[in-house]
DSSP file (Angstrom, degrees, kcal/mol; ACC not computed):
  #  RESIDUE AA STRUCTURE BP1 BP2  ACC     N-H-->O    O-->H-N    N-H-->O    O-->H-N    TCO  KAPPA ALPHA  PHI   PSI    X-CA   Y-CA   Z-CA
    1    1 A M              0   0    0      0, 0.0     2,-0.4     0, 0.0    14,-0.2   0.000 360.0 360.0 360.0 145.0  -21.4    0.1   23.7
    2    2 A I  E     -A   14   0A   0     12,-3.2    12,-2.4     0, 0.0     2,-0.5  -0.927 360.0-133.6-114.3 136.2  -18.0    0.8   25.3
    3    3 A Q  E     +A   13   0A   0     -2,-0.4     2,-0.3    10,-0.2    10,-0.2  -0.767  29.6 174.7 -92.2 130.5  -16.5    4.2   25.6
    4    4 A L  E     -A   12   0A   0      8,-3.4     8,-2.5    -2,-0.5     2,-0.5  -0.811  28.4-122.3-125.5 168.1  -12.8    4.7   24.6
    5    5 A V  E     -A   11   0A   0     -2,-0.3     6,-0.2     6,-0.2     5,-0.1  -0.967  25.5-134.5-116.3 126.4  -10.5    7.6   24.3
    6    6 A C    >   -     0   0    0      4,-3.4     3,-1.5    -2,-0.5    18,-0.2  -0.222  27.7-107.0 -70.6 164.3   -8.8    8.3   21.0
    7    7 A K  T 3  S+     0   0    0     16,-0.9    -1,-0.1     1,-0.3    17,-0.1   0.719 122.7  58.2 -65.0 -20.4   -5.1    9.1   20.7
    8    8 A C  T 3  S-     0   0    0      2,-0.1    -1,-0.3    42,-0.1     3,-0.1   0.562 123.1-105.6 -85.8  -7.8   -6.2   12.7   20.0
    9    9 A G  S <  S+     0   0    0     -3,-1.5     2,-0.2     1,-0.4    -2,-0.1   0.315  77.2 132.0 103.4  -7.9   -8.0   12.9   23.3
   10   10 A K        -     0   0    0     -5,-0.1    -4,-3.4    40,-0.1    -1,-0.4  -0.566  54.3-127.9 -80.6 140.9  -11.6   12.7   21.9
   11   11 A K  E     +A    5   0A   0     -6,-0.2     2,-0.3    -2,-0.2    -6,-0.2  -0.687  34.7 169.7 -87.3 141.7  -14.0   10.2   23.5
   12   12 A F  E     -A    4   0A   0     -8,-2.5    -8,-3.4    -2,-0.3     2,-0.4  -0.973  26.8-124.2-148.9 161.0  -15.8    7.7   21.2
   13   13 A F  E     +A    3   0A   0     -2,-0.3     2,-0.3   -10,-0.2   -10,-0.2  -0.847  25.4 176.1-111.5 143.0  -18.0    4.6   21.5
   14   14 A V  E     -A    2   0A   0    -12,-2.4   -12,-3.2    -2,-0.4     5,-0.1  -0.942  37.0 -96.5-137.4 161.6  -17.5    1.2   19.9
   15   15 A K    >>  -     0   0    0     -2,-0.3     3,-1.8   -14,-0.2     4,-0.6  -0.456  44.0-108.0 -72.9 152.9  -19.2   -2.2   20.0
   16   16 A P  G >4 S+     0   0    0      0, 0.0     3,-1.1     0, 0.0     4,-0.4   0.829 116.6  57.7 -55.3 -37.5  -17.7   -4.6   22.5
   17   17 A Y  G 34 S+     0   0    0      1,-0.2     3,-0.2     2,-0.1     4,-0.1   0.699 109.1  46.8 -70.0 -16.0  -16.1   -6.9   19.9
   18   18 A R  G X> S+     0   0    0     -3,-1.8     4,-2.2     1,-0.1     3,-0.7   0.465  84.6  94.8 -99.1  -3.3  -14.2   -3.9   18.5
   19   19 A A  T << S+     0   0    0     -3,-1.1    -1,-0.1    -4,-0.6    -2,-0.1   0.816  81.8  52.6 -61.8 -33.1  -12.9   -2.6   21.9
   20   20 A K  T 34 S+     0   0    0     -4,-0.4    -1,-0.2    -3,-0.2    -2,-0.1   0.796 119.7  31.8 -74.7 -27.1   -9.6   -4.5   21.7
   21   21 A I  T <4 S+     0   0    0     -3,-0.7     2,-0.3    -4,-0.1    -2,-0.2   0.644  91.4 101.7-106.5 -16.4   -8.6   -3.2   18.3
   22   22 A A     <  +     0   0    0     -4,-2.2     3,-0.1     1,-0.2    -8,-0.0  -0.544  28.8 150.1 -74.9 127.3  -10.2    0.4   18.1
   23   23 A R        +     0   0    0     -2,-0.3   -16,-0.9     1,-0.2     2,-0.3   0.524  55.5  57.2-127.7 -17.7   -7.6    3.1   18.8
   24   24 A F        -     0   0    0    -18,-0.2    -1,-0.2   -17,-0.1     3,-0.1  -0.884  68.5-135.9-123.6 151.0   -8.9    6.1   16.8
   25   25 A C  S    S+     0   0    0     -2,-0.3     2,-0.3     1,-0.1   -12,-0.1   0.729  87.0   0.1 -75.8 -22.2  -12.2    8.0   16.8
   26   26 A S  S  > S-     0   0    0      1,-0.1     4,-1.9   -14,-0.0    -1,-0.1  -0.980  71.2-105.2-158.2 166.3  -12.4    8.1   13.0
   27   27 A H  H  > S+     0   0    0     -2,-0.3     4,-2.4     1,-0.2     5,-0.2   0.888 120.3  54.0 -62.5 -39.3  -10.7    7.1    9.8
   28   28 A H  H  > S+     0   0    0      1,-0.2     4,-2.7     2,-0.2    -1,-0.2   0.871 105.6  52.5 -65.3 -36.8   -9.7   10.7    9.3
   29   29 A C  H  > S+     0   0    0      2,-0.2     4,-2.4     1,-0.2    -1,-0.2   0.921 109.8  49.0 -64.1 -43.3   -8.1   10.8   12.7
   30   30 A R  H  X S+     0   0    0     -4,-1.9     4,-2.1     2,-0.2    -2,-0.2   0.918 112.8  47.4 -61.9 -43.9   -6.1    7.6   11.9
   31   31 A E  H  X S+     0   0    0     -4,-2.4     4,-2.5     1,-0.2    -2,-0.2   0.903 111.4  50.7 -64.6 -41.1   -5.0    9.1    8.5
   32   32 A W  H  X S+     0   0    0     -4,-2.7     4,-2.6     1,-0.2    -1,-0.2   0.897 108.9  51.7 -64.1 -39.3   -4.0   12.4   10.2
   33   33 A K  H  X S+     0   0    0     -4,-2.4     4,-2.4     2,-0.2    -1,-0.2   0.907 110.1  48.8 -63.6 -41.4   -2.0   10.5   12.8
   34   34 A K  H  X S+     0   0    0     -4,-2.1     4,-3.1     2,-0.2     5,-0.3   0.921 111.1  51.1 -62.4 -43.1   -0.1    8.6   10.0
   35   35 A Y  H  X>S+     0   0    0     -4,-2.5     4,-2.5     1,-0.2     5,-0.9   0.930 111.8  45.7 -60.3 -47.7    0.5   11.9    8.2
   36   36 A I  I  X>S+     0   0    0     -4,-2.6     6,-1.3     1,-0.2     5,-0.8   0.917 116.5  45.9 -62.9 -43.2    2.0   13.6   11.3
   37   37 A K  I  <5S+     0   0    0     -4,-2.4     4,-0.3     4,-0.2    -2,-0.2   0.928 120.9  36.3 -67.4 -46.1    4.1   10.5   12.1
   38   38 A D  I  <5S+     0   0    0     -4,-3.1    -2,-0.2    -5,-0.2    -3,-0.2   0.934 128.5  28.2 -75.2 -47.6    5.5   10.0    8.6
   39   39 A V  I  <5S+     0   0    0     -4,-2.5    -3,-0.2    -5,-0.3    -2,-0.1   0.941 133.2  26.3 -85.1 -50.1    5.9   13.5    7.3
   40   40 A A  I  <<S-     0   0    0     -5,-0.9    -3,-0.2    -4,-0.6    -4,-0.1   0.616  88.5-139.9 -93.1 -12.5    6.5   15.7   10.3
   41   41 A S      < +     0   0    0     -5,-0.8     2,-0.4    -4,-0.3    -4,-0.2   0.894  49.5 147.8  54.0  45.0    8.0   12.9   12.6
   42   42 A Q        -     0   0    0     -6,-1.3    -1,-0.2     1,-0.1    -2,-0.1  -0.900  36.7-172.0-111.5 140.0    6.2   14.3   15.6
   43   43 A R  S    S+     0   0    0     -2,-0.4     2,-0.4     1,-0.1    -1,-0.1   0.695  72.7  62.5 -97.7 -25.2    5.0   12.1   18.5
   44   44 A I  S    S-     0   0    0      0, 0.0     2,-0.3     0, 0.0    -1,-0.1  -0.868  79.1-133.1-108.4 134.5    3.0   14.8   20.3
   45   45 A W        -     0   0    0     -2,-0.4     2,-0.1    -3,-0.0    -2,-0.0  -0.626  14.7-138.9 -85.5 141.5    0.0   16.6   18.8
   46   46 A T     >  -     0   0    0     -2,-0.3     4,-2.0     1,-0.1     5,-0.2  -0.428  31.4-101.9 -87.1 171.7   -0.4   20.3   18.9
   47   47 A A  H  > S+     0   0    0      1,-0.2     4,-1.8     2,-0.2     5,-0.1   0.883 123.4  53.6 -62.3 -38.2   -3.7   22.0   19.6
   48   48 A E  H  > S+     0   0    0      1,-0.2     4,-1.2     2,-0.2    -1,-0.2   0.898 108.5  48.9 -64.1 -40.0   -4.1   22.8   15.9
   49   49 A Q  H  > S+     0   0    0      1,-0.2     4,-0.7     2,-0.2    -1,-0.2   0.862 108.2  53.7 -68.7 -35.5   -3.6   19.2   15.0
   50   50 A R  H >< S+     0   0    0     -4,-2.0     3,-0.7     1,-0.2    -1,-0.2   0.866 103.7  57.0 -65.8 -35.1   -6.1   18.0   17.5
   51   51 A K  H 3< S+     0   0    0     -4,-1.8    -1,-0.2     1,-0.2    -2,-0.2   0.859 103.6  53.8 -62.9 -34.4   -8.7   20.4   16.0
   52   52 A K  H >< S+     0   0    0     -4,-1.2     3,-1.6    -3,-0.1    -1,-0.2   0.691  85.0 110.9 -73.7 -18.3   -8.2   18.7   12.6
   53   53 A C  T << S+     0   0    0     -4,-0.7     3,-0.1    -3,-0.7   -24,-0.1  -0.312  81.3  12.9 -60.9 133.6   -8.9   15.3   14.1
   54   54 A G  T 3  S+     0   0    0      1,-0.2     2,-0.3   -28,-0.1    -1,-0.2   0.523 104.2 100.3  83.2   5.6  -12.2   13.8   13.0
   55   55 A R  S <  S-     0   0    0     -3,-1.6    -1,-0.2   -27,-0.1     2,-0.2  -0.885  79.1 -95.8-123.5 159.8  -13.0   16.1   10.1
   56   56 A I        -     0   0    0     -2,-0.3     2,-0.1     1,-0.1    -3,-0.0  -0.461  43.7-113.0 -71.9 136.9  -12.6   15.7    6.4
   57   57 A W        -     0   0    0     -2,-0.2     2,-0.1     1,-0.1    -1,-0.1  -0.392  28.4-121.9 -67.3 145.2   -9.4   17.2    5.0
   58   58 A T     >  -     0   0    0      1,-0.1     4,-2.3    -2,-0.1     5,-0.2  -0.394  27.2-106.7 -78.2 166.5   -9.8   20.1    2.7
   59   59 A I  H  > S+     0   0    0      1,-0.2     4,-2.6     2,-0.2     5,-0.2   0.895 121.3  52.8 -62.0 -39.9   -8.5   20.0   -0.9
   60   60 A K  H  > S+     0   0    0      2,-0.2     4,-2.4     1,-0.2    -1,-0.2   0.906 109.1  48.6 -63.9 -41.2   -5.6   22.3    0.1
   61   61 A E  H  > S+     0   0    0      2,-0.2     4,-2.4     1,-0.2    -1,-0.2   0.914 112.3  48.6 -63.8 -42.3   -4.6   20.1    3.0
   62   62 A R  H  X S+     0   0    0     -4,-2.3     4,-2.3     2,-0.2    -2,-0.2   0.909 111.9  48.9 -64.8 -42.6   -4.7   16.9    0.9
   63   63 A E  H  X S+     0   0    0     -4,-2.6     4,-2.4     2,-0.2    -1,-0.2   0.908 110.8  51.0 -62.2 -41.8   -2.6   18.6   -1.8
   64   64 A K  H  X S+     0   0    0     -4,-2.4     4,-2.1     1,-0.2    -2,-0.2   0.918 110.7  48.6 -62.0 -43.6   -0.1   19.8    0.8
   65   65 A A  H  X S+     0   0    0     -4,-2.4     4,-0.8     1,-0.2    -1,-0.2   0.895 112.0  48.8 -63.9 -40.1    0.2   16.2    2.2
   66   66 A S  H  < S+     0   0    0     -4,-2.3     3,-0.4     1,-0.2    -1,-0.2   0.873 110.6  50.7 -70.0 -35.5    0.7   14.7   -1.3
   67   67 A V  H >< S+     0   0    0     -4,-2.4     3,-1.3     1,-0.2    -1,-0.2   0.891 107.7  53.5 -66.4 -38.3    3.4   17.3   -2.2
   68   68 A L  H 3< S+     0   0    0     -4,-2.1    -1,-0.2     1,-0.2    -2,-0.2   0.689 110.1  48.3 -69.8 -17.4    5.2   16.5    1.0
   69   69 A M  T 3< S+     0   0    0     -4,-0.8    -1,-0.2    -3,-0.4     2,-0.2   0.165  89.7 110.2-108.2  17.7    5.2   12.8    0.2
   70   70 A Q  S X  S-     0   0    0     -3,-1.3     3,-1.6     3,-0.1     4,-0.1  -0.581  76.0 -15.6 -93.8 156.0    6.5   13.1   -3.4
   71   71 A G  G >  S+     0   0    0      1,-0.3     3,-1.5    -2,-0.2     6,-0.2  -0.281 131.7   1.9  63.0-132.0    9.8   12.0   -4.8
   72   72 A E  G 3  S+     0   0    0      1,-0.3    -1,-0.3     4,-0.1     5,-0.1   0.699 127.7  63.4 -66.0 -20.3   12.6   11.4   -2.4
   73   73 A K  G <  S+     0   0    0     -3,-1.6    -1,-0.3     3,-0.1    -2,-0.2   0.628  82.6  97.5 -80.4 -13.2   10.4   12.1    0.6
   74   74 A S  S X  S-     0   0    0     -3,-1.5     3,-1.4     1,-0.1    -4,-0.1  -0.518  76.0-135.3 -76.5 141.4    8.1    9.1   -0.2
   75   75 A P  T 3  S+     0   0    0      0, 0.0    -1,-0.1     0, 0.0    -3,-0.0   0.684 106.6  58.2 -68.5 -14.8    8.7    5.8    1.7
   76   76 A L  T 3  S+     0   0    0     -5,-0.1     2,-0.1     2,-0.0    -4,-0.1   0.413  77.0 127.3 -91.9   1.5    8.4    4.0   -1.7
   77   77 A W    <   -     0   0    0     -3,-1.4    -5,-0.1    -6,-0.2    -7,-0.0  -0.370  33.3-179.7 -64.4 131.0   11.3    6.0   -3.3
   78   78 A R        -     0   0    0      3,-0.1     3,-0.3    -2,-0.1    -1,-0.1  -0.056  64.2 -78.7-122.9  31.2   13.9    3.8   -4.9
   79   79 A G  S    S-     0   0    0      1,-0.2     3,-0.1    -8,-0.1    -2,-0.1   0.717  80.9 -65.8  83.7  20.8   16.3    6.4   -6.2
   80   80 A G  S    S+     0   0    0      1,-0.2     2,-0.5    -9,-0.1    -1,-0.2   0.711  92.5 144.8  75.7  20.6   14.4    7.4   -9.3
   81   81 A V        +     0   0    0     -3,-0.3    -1,-0.2     2,-0.0    -3,-0.1  -0.823  20.9 174.0 -98.4 125.0   14.8    4.0  -11.0
   82   82 A S        -     0   0    0     -2,-0.5     5,-0.0    -3,-0.1     2,-0.0  -0.991  37.9-107.2-124.4 137.6   12.0    2.6  -13.1
   83   83 A P     >  -     0   0    0      0, 0.0     4,-2.0     0, 0.0     3,-0.3  -0.349  23.5-128.1 -61.6 142.9   12.2   -0.6  -15.1
   84   84 A L  H  > S+     0   0    0      1,-0.2     4,-2.5     2,-0.2     5,-0.2   0.877 108.3  59.1 -59.8 -39.5   12.5    0.0  -18.8
   85   85 A N  H  > S+     0   0    0      1,-0.2     4,-2.5     2,-0.2    -1,-0.2   0.909 106.4  47.3 -56.9 -43.8    9.6   -2.5  -19.4
   86   86 A R  H  > S+     0   0    0     -3,-0.3     4,-1.3     1,-0.2    -1,-0.2   0.904 110.2  52.1 -66.1 -41.7    7.3   -0.4  -17.3
   87   87 A K  H  < S+     0   0    0     -4,-2.0     3,-0.2     1,-0.2    -2,-0.2   0.917 113.5  44.5 -60.8 -42.5    8.3    2.9  -19.0
   88   88 A I  H >< S+     0   0    0     -4,-2.5     3,-1.6     1,-0.2     6,-0.4   0.944 112.6  49.5 -67.8 -47.5    7.6    1.4  -22.4
   89   89 A R  H 3< S+     0   0    0     -4,-2.5    -1,-0.2     1,-0.3    -2,-0.2   0.648 114.6  45.6 -71.8 -13.7    4.3   -0.2  -21.5
   90   90 A H  T 3< S+     0   0    0     -4,-1.3    -1,-0.3    -3,-0.2    -2,-0.2   0.262  91.9 111.9-106.2   9.9    3.0    3.0  -19.9
   91   91 A S  S <> S-     0   0    0     -3,-1.6     4,-1.8    -4,-0.1     5,-0.1  -0.387  77.4-119.0 -82.4 161.7    4.2    5.2  -22.7
   92   92 A L  H  > S+     0   0    0      1,-0.2     4,-2.5     2,-0.2     5,-0.2   0.881 113.4  57.6 -63.9 -40.0    1.9    7.1  -25.1
   93   93 A E  H  > S+     0   0    0      1,-0.2     4,-2.1     2,-0.2    -1,-0.2   0.897 106.6  48.1 -60.3 -41.4    3.3    5.2  -28.1
   94   94 A Y  H  > S+     0   0    0     -6,-0.4     4,-2.6     2,-0.2    -1,-0.2   0.907 111.1  50.5 -66.7 -41.9    2.4    1.8  -26.6
   95   95 A R  H  X S+     0   0    0     -4,-1.8     4,-2.4     1,-0.2    -2,-0.2   0.897 110.9  49.0 -63.5 -39.5   -1.2    3.0  -25.8
   96   96 A L  H  X S+     0   0    0     -4,-2.5     4,-2.3     2,-0.2    -1,-0.2   0.894 110.8  50.6 -66.1 -39.2   -1.6    4.2  -29.4
   97   97 A W  H  X S+     0   0    0     -4,-2.1     4,-2.1    -5,-0.2    -2,-0.2   0.931 111.3  48.6 -61.0 -46.4   -0.3    0.9  -30.7
   98   98 A R  H  X S+     0   0    0     -4,-2.6     4,-2.2     1,-0.2    -2,-0.2   0.915 112.0  48.0 -61.2 -46.0   -2.7   -1.0  -28.5
   99   99 A E  H  X S+     0   0    0     -4,-2.4     4,-2.5     1,-0.2    -1,-0.2   0.886 110.4  52.5 -63.0 -39.9   -5.7    1.2  -29.6
  100  100 A A  H  X S+     0   0    0     -4,-2.3     4,-2.4     2,-0.2    -1,-0.2   0.886 108.9  49.9 -65.1 -38.5   -4.7    0.8  -33.3
  101  101 A V  H  X S+     0   0    0     -4,-2.1     4,-1.9     2,-0.2    46,-0.2   0.923 111.7  48.4 -65.4 -44.0   -4.6   -3.0  -32.9
  102  102 A F  H  <>S+     0   0    0     -4,-2.2     5,-2.8     1,-0.2     6,-0.3   0.926 112.9  47.5 -61.7 -45.1   -8.1   -3.0  -31.3
  103  103 A K  H ><5S+     0   0    0     -4,-2.5     3,-1.3     1,-0.2    -2,-0.2   0.914 109.7  53.0 -63.6 -42.5   -9.6   -0.8  -34.0
  104  104 A R  H 3<5S+     0   0    0     -4,-2.4    -1,-0.2     1,-0.3    -2,-0.2   0.892 114.0  42.4 -59.8 -39.7   -8.1   -2.9  -36.8
  105  105 A D  T ><5S-     0   0    0     -4,-1.9     3,-1.0    -5,-0.2    -1,-0.3   0.292 113.4-118.6 -92.0  10.2   -9.6   -6.0  -35.3
  106  106 A N  T < 5 -     0   0    0     -3,-1.3    -3,-0.2     1,-0.2    -4,-0.1   0.831  60.8 -69.4  57.9  37.6  -12.9   -4.3  -34.6
  107  107 A Y  T 3 <S+     0   0    0     -5,-2.8    10,-0.4     1,-0.2     2,-0.3   0.826 106.5 117.1  53.0  38.3  -12.6   -4.9  -30.8
  108  108 A T  S <  S-     0   0    0     -3,-1.0     7,-0.2    -6,-0.3     2,-0.2  -0.982  74.6-102.8-133.5 148.0  -13.2   -8.6  -31.2
  109  109 A C     >  -     0   0    0      5,-2.8     4,-1.3    -2,-0.3    39,-0.2  -0.493  25.8-145.6 -65.9 131.1  -11.0  -11.6  -30.4
  110  110 A I  T  4 S+     0   0    0     37,-2.5    -1,-0.1    -2,-0.2    38,-0.1   0.643  93.8  45.2 -77.6 -12.6   -9.6  -12.9  -33.7
  111  111 A W  T  4 S+     0   0    0     36,-0.3    -1,-0.2     3,-0.1    37,-0.1   0.886 131.1  11.9 -94.1 -49.4   -9.7  -16.5  -32.5
  112  112 A C  T  4 S-     0   0    0      2,-0.1    -2,-0.2    37,-0.0    36,-0.1   0.568  92.8-121.4-110.0 -10.5  -13.1  -17.0  -30.9
  113  113 A G     <  +     0   0    0     -4,-1.3     2,-0.2     1,-0.3    -3,-0.1   0.588  52.1 159.9  82.2  10.4  -15.0  -13.8  -31.9
  114  114 A D        +     0   0    0      1,-0.1    -5,-2.8    -6,-0.1    -1,-0.3  -0.461  15.7 176.7 -67.4 133.2  -15.6  -12.6  -28.3
  115  115 A S    >   +     0   0    0     -7,-0.2     3,-1.1    -2,-0.2     4,-0.2  -0.150  32.7 129.3-130.9  40.6  -16.4   -8.9  -28.2
  116  116 A K  T 3   +     0   0    0      1,-0.3    -1,-0.1     2,-0.1    -8,-0.1   0.385  49.5  92.8 -77.4   6.0  -17.2   -8.3  -24.5
  117  117 A G  T > >S-     0   0    0    -10,-0.4     3,-1.8     5,-0.2     5,-1.1   0.625  84.1-141.6 -73.8 -11.6  -14.7   -5.4  -24.5
  118  118 A D  T < 5 -     0   0    0     -3,-1.1    -2,-0.1     1,-0.3   -11,-0.1   0.870  64.5 -61.7  51.5  42.6  -17.6   -3.0  -25.3
  119  119 A N  T 3 5S+     0   0    0    -12,-0.3    -1,-0.3    -4,-0.2   -12,-0.1   0.682 133.7  83.7  58.9  21.7  -15.3   -1.0  -27.5
  120  120 A K  T < 5S-     0   0    0     -3,-1.8    -2,-0.2   -13,-0.1    -1,-0.1   0.389 100.3-115.4-127.0  -3.4  -13.0   -0.1  -24.6
  121  121 A G  T   5 +     0   0    0     -4,-0.2     3,-0.1   -14,-0.1    -3,-0.1   0.783  61.3 149.7  76.0  27.2  -10.8   -3.3  -24.5
  122  122 A G  S   <S+     0   0    0     -5,-1.1    -5,-0.2     1,-0.2    -4,-0.1   0.943  80.3  16.0 -60.6 -53.9  -12.1   -4.4  -21.1
  123  123 A N  S    S+     0   0    0      2,-0.0    27,-1.2    26,-0.0     2,-0.3   0.250 113.5  94.3-103.2  10.7  -11.7   -8.1  -21.5
  124  124 A L  E     -B  149   0B   0     25,-0.2     2,-0.4    -3,-0.1    25,-0.2  -0.771  56.5-155.9-107.4 149.5   -9.5   -7.9  -24.5
  125  125 A N  E     -B  148   0B   0     23,-3.6    23,-2.6    -2,-0.3     2,-0.8  -0.949  17.3-134.3-120.6 143.1   -5.7   -8.0  -24.7
  126  126 A A  E     -B  147   0B   0     -2,-0.4     2,-0.3    21,-0.2    21,-0.2  -0.876  34.9-161.5 -92.8 109.2   -3.4   -6.6  -27.5
  127  127 A D  E     -B  146   0B   0     19,-3.1    19,-1.8    -2,-0.8     2,-0.5  -0.725  16.4-130.7 -98.5 139.7   -1.0   -9.5  -28.0
  128  128 A H  E     -B  145   0B   0     -2,-0.3    17,-0.2    17,-0.2     4,-0.1  -0.776  10.6-156.7 -83.7 128.3    2.4   -9.3  -29.6
  129  129 A I  S    S+     0   0    0     15,-3.0     2,-0.5    -2,-0.5    -1,-0.2   0.949  88.3  42.7 -69.7 -49.6    2.7  -12.1  -32.2
  130  130 A K  S    S-     0   0    0     14,-0.4    -1,-0.2     8,-0.1     5,-0.1  -0.873 117.5 -87.1 -97.5 132.9    6.5  -12.0  -32.0
  131  131 A R     >  -     0   0    0     -2,-0.5     4,-1.9     1,-0.1     3,-0.2   0.013  26.9-135.7 -48.7 133.6    7.7  -11.7  -28.4
  132  132 A F  T  4 S+     0   0    0      1,-0.2     7,-0.1     2,-0.2    -1,-0.1   0.859 104.5  44.5 -55.0 -42.8    8.0   -8.2  -27.0
  133  133 A S  T  4 S+     0   0    0      1,-0.2    -1,-0.2     2,-0.1    37,-0.2   0.786 114.5  47.1 -79.3 -27.8   11.3   -8.9  -25.4
  134  134 A D  T  4 S+     0   0    0      1,-0.2    -2,-0.2    -3,-0.2    -1,-0.2   0.764 116.5  40.1 -86.0 -26.2   12.9  -10.7  -28.3
  135  135 A F    ><  +     0   0    0     -4,-1.9     3,-1.7     1,-0.1    -1,-0.2  -0.655  58.9 166.2-126.0  74.9   12.0   -8.2  -31.1
  136  136 A P  G >  S+     0   0    0      0, 0.0     3,-1.0     0, 0.0     4,-0.3   0.798  78.2  60.6 -61.8 -27.1   12.4   -4.6  -29.8
  137  137 A E  G 3  S+     0   0    0      1,-0.2     3,-0.2    -3,-0.1    -2,-0.0   0.698 106.3  47.2 -72.8 -17.0   12.1   -3.3  -33.4
  138  138 A L  G X  S+     0   0    0     -3,-1.7     3,-1.1    -7,-0.2    -1,-0.2   0.280  78.6 105.2-105.1   9.6    8.6   -4.8  -33.7
  139  139 A R  T <  S+     0   0    0     -3,-1.0    -1,-0.1     1,-0.3    -2,-0.1   0.859  92.9  28.7 -60.0 -36.9    7.2   -3.6  -30.4
  140  140 A F  T 3  S+     0   0    0     -4,-0.3     2,-0.6    -3,-0.2    -1,-0.3   0.161  88.5 120.2-113.4  17.7    5.1   -0.8  -32.0
  141  141 A A    X   -     0   0    0     -3,-1.1     3,-1.4     1,-0.2    -3,-0.0  -0.741  55.3-149.6 -82.7 122.8    4.5   -2.5  -35.4
  142  142 A I  G >  S+     0   0    0     -2,-0.6     3,-1.5     1,-0.3    -1,-0.2   0.814  96.1  62.1 -64.4 -29.7    0.7   -2.9  -35.8
  143  143 A D  G 3  S+     0   0    0      1,-0.3    -1,-0.3    -3,-0.1    -5,-0.0   0.719  97.8  59.1 -67.4 -19.9    1.3   -6.0  -38.0
  144  144 A N  G <  S+     0   0    0     -3,-1.4   -15,-3.0    -6,-0.2   -14,-0.4   0.288  97.8  79.2 -90.9  10.1    2.9   -7.6  -34.9
  145  145 A G  E <   +B  128   0B   0     -3,-1.5     2,-0.3   -17,-0.2   -17,-0.2  -0.843  51.1 178.5-119.5 155.7   -0.3   -7.2  -32.8
  146  146 A R  E     -B  127   0B   0    -19,-1.8   -19,-3.1    -2,-0.3     2,-0.6  -0.986  29.8-117.4-150.3 151.4   -3.5   -9.1  -32.6
  147  147 A T  E     +B  126   0B   0     -2,-0.3   -37,-2.5   -46,-0.2     2,-0.3  -0.810  39.6 168.3 -94.5 124.1   -6.6   -8.7  -30.4
  148  148 A L  E     -B  125   0B   0    -23,-2.6   -23,-3.6    -2,-0.6     2,-0.1  -0.972  33.8-120.4-133.0 147.5   -7.3  -11.7  -28.2
  149  149 A C  E  >  -B  124   0B   0     -2,-0.3     4,-2.6   -25,-0.2   -25,-0.2  -0.390  41.8-100.8 -75.7 168.1   -9.7  -12.3  -25.3
  150  150 A I  H  > S+     0   0    0    -27,-1.2     4,-1.8     1,-0.2     5,-0.1   0.903 121.3  49.5 -60.6 -44.0   -8.1  -13.2  -22.0
  151  151 A S  H  4 S+     0   0    0      1,-0.2     4,-0.5     2,-0.2    -1,-0.2   0.885 114.4  44.6 -66.4 -37.6   -8.8  -17.0  -22.3
  152  152 A C  H >4 S+     0   0    0      1,-0.2     3,-1.0     2,-0.2     4,-0.4   0.875 109.9  56.2 -70.9 -37.0   -7.4  -17.2  -25.8
  153  153 A H  H >< S+     0   0    0     -4,-2.6     3,-1.3     1,-0.3     6,-0.2   0.866 100.7  58.4 -63.3 -35.2   -4.4  -15.1  -24.9
  154  154 A K  T 3< S+     0   0    0     -4,-1.8    -1,-0.3     1,-0.2    -2,-0.2   0.711 100.6  58.2 -67.1 -19.1   -3.5  -17.6  -22.1
  155  155 A K  T <  S+     0   0    0     -3,-1.0    -1,-0.2    -4,-0.5    -2,-0.2   0.584  88.5  98.2 -85.3 -10.7   -3.3  -20.3  -24.8
  156  156 A T  S X  S-     0   0    0     -3,-1.3     3,-0.7    -4,-0.4     6,-0.1  -0.289  79.2-124.9 -78.2 162.7   -0.6  -18.5  -26.8
  157  157 A D  T 3  S+     0   0    0      1,-0.2    -1,-0.1     6,-0.0    -3,-0.0   0.670 109.5  55.2 -76.0 -17.8    3.1  -19.2  -26.7
  158  158 A T  T 3  S+     0   0    0     -5,-0.1     2,-0.3   -30,-0.1    -1,-0.2   0.396  77.7 118.8 -98.3   3.0    3.8  -15.6  -25.9
  159  159 A W  S X  S-     0   0    0     -3,-0.7     3,-1.8    -6,-0.2    -5,-0.0  -0.535  85.5 -38.8 -75.4 131.6    1.5  -15.3  -22.8
  160  160 A G  T 3  S-     0   0    0     -2,-0.3    -3,-0.0     1,-0.2    -6,-0.0  -0.278 117.2 -31.1  59.0-131.9    3.3  -14.4  -19.5
  161  161 A S  T >  S+     0   0    0      2,-0.0     3,-2.0     3,-0.0     4,-0.3   0.118  90.3 143.7-107.5  20.1    6.7  -16.0  -19.1
  162  162 A R  T <  S+     0   0    0     -3,-1.8    -6,-0.0     1,-0.3     0, 0.0  -0.397  73.2  15.3 -61.5 130.7    5.8  -19.2  -21.1
  163  163 A G  T 3  S+     0   0    0     -2,-0.1    -1,-0.3    -5,-0.0    -3,-0.1   0.451 105.4  91.6  85.7   0.9    8.8  -20.4  -23.1
  164  164 A L    X   +     0   0    0     -3,-2.0     3,-1.9     2,-0.0    -2,-0.1   0.431  49.2 127.8-106.2  -0.4   11.2  -18.2  -21.1
  165  165 A Q  T 3  S+     0   0    0     -4,-0.3     3,-0.1     1,-0.3    -3,-0.0  -0.319  80.1  12.0 -61.6 134.9   12.2  -20.7  -18.4
  166  166 A G  T 3  S+     0   0    0      1,-0.2     2,-0.4    -2,-0.0    -1,-0.3   0.596 108.1 104.6  77.5  10.5   16.0  -21.2  -18.1
  167  167 A R    <   -     0   0    0     -3,-1.9     2,-0.4     2,-0.0    -1,-0.2  -0.988  57.3-151.5-128.4 129.6   16.6  -18.1  -20.3
  168  168 A K        +     0   0    0     -2,-0.4     2,-0.3    -3,-0.1    -3,-0.0  -0.839  25.2 168.2 -98.8 136.1   17.8  -14.7  -19.2
  169  169 A Y        -     0   0    0     -2,-0.4     2,-0.4    -5,-0.0   -35,-0.1  -0.964  25.7-140.1-143.5 158.2   16.8  -11.8  -21.3
  170  170 A K              0   0    0     -2,-0.3    -2,-0.0   -37,-0.2     0, 0.0  -0.931 360.0 360.0-119.1 146.0   16.7   -8.0  -21.1
  171  171 A I              0   0    0     -2,-0.4    -1,-0.1   -35,-0.0   -37,-0.0   0.435 360.0 360.0 -94.4 360.0   14.0   -5.8  -22.3
């Protein structure tokens, strides 16, 4: 074992093959260092921050860190823009449509009879018969849906971007 010194000042041991890449005494120390660097933009640790090194965060600390990284403060922030397709497909109305299609078809693929979804839709897809992007008025019509297993769904004309090459469309 080789003894190294963490960025927080704590000594720790690693196996020889990890000596070149190990920089932190624990996963929590690494996460705390990221938090300090990203949120507080500090390069030097205070005594209080060193004390937190190497221990599990409390629920309050974790909540505080998540609040500090929400919205505009997050590095993933893109100005509050979400694609319309994502908003629709994550909406309550879409989930209810999907569940209604599964219940109507008794959680089984209508082509091959596969029912490995175990009444939760695990391996099953709710497929739109008429394309989601071409018929916005039929997006939530239960008659426009069918339950298919993944392998049968891949054989349809509406799977993925099949049939859309060379065509620009908006959702």
